[in-house]
C-alpha positions, 0 to 999 in steps of 0.5 A: 562601514559595511552597512554604509557601504551597502547603502552607498552601493544601493544609492549608486544602483539607484543613481544608475537607474535614474541615469538609465531613465534619463537616457530613455527620456533623451531617446524619446525626446530625440524620436519626438524631434525626428517626428517633428522634423518629418512633419515639418517636411510634410508641411513644406511638401504640402505648401509646394503642392499648394503652390503648384495647384495655384499655378495650375489654376492660373493656367486654367484661368488663362485657357478659359479667357483665350477661347473667344480669340480661338473662335475668331481664329477658328472663324478665320480659318473656316473661311480660309480652310474649313476642314482644318479649322473644324478639327482644331476646334474639336481638339481644343474642346477636348483639351478644354474638357481634360483641363477641366477634369484635371482642375477638378482632380487638383481641387479634390487633391488640394482639399485632401492635402489641406486636411492632412495639413491640419492633421499634421499641424495638430500632431505637431502641436501635441508633439511640442506639448509632449516635448515641453512635458518631457523637458520639465520631467528631465529637469526635475529628474536632473534636480532630484538626481543632483540632490540625491548625489549630494546626499550620497556624497555627504552620507559617504563622507559621514560613514567613512569618518565614523568607520575611521574613528571606529577603526582607530578604537579597534586598532587600539584594542588590537594593540592592547590584545597583542601585548597580552598575547605576547605576554601569554606567548612568553608564559606558554613557551615552557608548555610548548616544550612539554607539548613538543616532548609529548608529540615526539613520544606520540610520534614514536608510539604511532610508528610502533602502532602497526606492529602492536596492532598486528600483535593485538589482532593476532592475539584477539583472533586466537582468543575469538577462535578459542571462545568460538570453539568453546561456544560451539562445544557448549552449543553442541552439548546443549543441543544434545541435552535438549534433544535428550530432554525432548526425547525423554519428554516424548517418552514420558508423555507417550508412556502417560498416554499409554498408561491412560490407554492408547484407545480411550472412550469418553462419554458426553451427555447432552443436556435436556432441552427446555421442552423436555424439562417442561414435560409433566412427571418427566424423569431422566433415564441417566444417572452419574456416580458422584465418586467416580467420573468414569461410570454412567448408569442407565435405567431401562425397563426397571433395570439399572445398567452400569457402563464403565468408560475412561471419562464421563462428562455430565451435561454441565461440562463445558467445551474447555473441560472436554478439551483439557482431556483431549489436549494430550492427544494433540501433543502426541500428534506433534511428537510424531504419533498418529491421532484419531478423534471420533465423535460417535452417537445418534443424530441430535446427540451433540456430536457436531457441537462437541467437535465444531462448537459455535463461533464464541465457544468452539469445540474440539476441532478448532481448539485442537487446530489452535493448539497445533499451530501454537506448538508449531510456532513455538518450535519454529526456530528449531524445527521445520513443520509442513501441515497439509489438509485433505478431506475424504467422504466415505459415502455408501462405501465409496471414497469421494475427494471433497477438495478435488475438481471432479467428485465423480473420480473413483478413489481407492485405498492402496499400500504406499510404494515407498515400503513404509507399509502405510496406506494412502489414497492416490489422487487425493487433493491436499492443501498446505495450510499456515493457520487455523483460518486456512484450514477453515477455508479448506473445510468450507470448500469440502462442505460444499462438495459433500453428499447430504441427505436427511432422515426423520430424526434430524434434517441437519445430520452431519456427514463430514469426516473432520477429526472425525465427525461420524454420521449419526447411528440411527435405527433404520426402522426409526429413520424413515429412510427409503430407497437410496436413503435406506441404502445410505443408512445401511452403509453408515451402520455397517461402517460404525459397526465395523469401527466398533469391532476394530476398536474392541479388537484393538483394546482386547489386543486380538491377533486379528483386527478386521480393518478391511471390513469397511472403507472407513476402518481400512482408510484409518488403519494407520491412525488406529493401529500400532502406537497411534492414539485413538479417542472415541467421544460417545455422545448420548442425550438424556431421555425422559420417561413421562408418567401417564 
């Protein structure tokens, strides 16, 4: 029924549209009738004007016929009254000319009216034709509308009849279902009574629920407070144990480093170059003890000299093997001790390679920084760390701030006014860093500002202080330095000699340590004395004796 009703509404809508179309056609037909009526009126007016024109033509004809009589009269008047007769003839001639001009105008107007009459007749014929067409369309639309109305009526009756039949069958099914429902109601009455009892019980429980909820919340709060108190005490105990273990680990690690020596000296031998290996009858001046990795032998002028160090790295030793021996010092730095790592040796002995390395195989500096930040990130949840970087160059016993805006500013080493007894450099620029990459960017800035010079030994000699990469220790006679370069070489050797004196005094536990003998040792006093950890990486290269 819904479907057929929807179709009936659609048919009714179509019928309304057809009726609207019929109304529009009727209004168009009325407008055409009005146009026809107006054209007919124009035609009648044209005919009237034509009649008036005919009358005007008759008058003109009569005027044209009468002049001879006027001439006669004029002649008669001339005999009786010559002056008046001449004036009358002139007036008649003027009137005759005016009438001729009016006749010409009327003929032109008649011609225009005839043209308009023919055009109006043509339009009238077209309008009659359109009226006939519209009347035919209206007749067809009326017939189609009546047929559509008849079809809709038949369809409506059929749909109503089908809906009525379907409704009767559905009503019968509903009656049958109703009978089944009545039977189910009779059987559900006991269950309904049971549900009523359960509902009353639940209602009483709901009424008692706020009191029970308050009791449960109070009890839960008490239990939570008790658990929080227990967890807090447990956390305090764990934190106390953790701090105790951390302090114990620090003490054990520091004791291990102390037993191994707060000041340690390693030696790394640079391998022989291919050019040196190709020399005829070449033999090395250095040799190693297979049973003791802390002994190095040097053959010189037929004598063999023995050097005992904390560790000797032969040429095959890798960067990773070297850093494994240095790794414990980085841990000491995190534990709160000052750490100083030097690279000492002649130019070309491999200091920069040991400290910096290359991109694919980094040295001590990069590995130490990575380990430092790795340890900091691991302890980040429990500790707050701030890492700052500064770069100072000691050039000819003068301090240069490599990260500052002006390299000409004079810096000095002074005692810290906070009473800690430590030294500091006022005005020194510091950068806070978050990663090894940040440190490398700071290093690049410092490298651009450092003072550089070259000798005959190696034009790429490093002069940077970078955990700490010392300048090359050259003999002045061999370096070929002159003038300012000579003074620079003298200052370098003096600083390195002073550093050696300080380290010897510290290892010998002398009462006086000559820190003030150079700016280098004075600046590093806090990192060399007390419980500080110092490592001197002595770089040597194998020399060859060529037989002649």
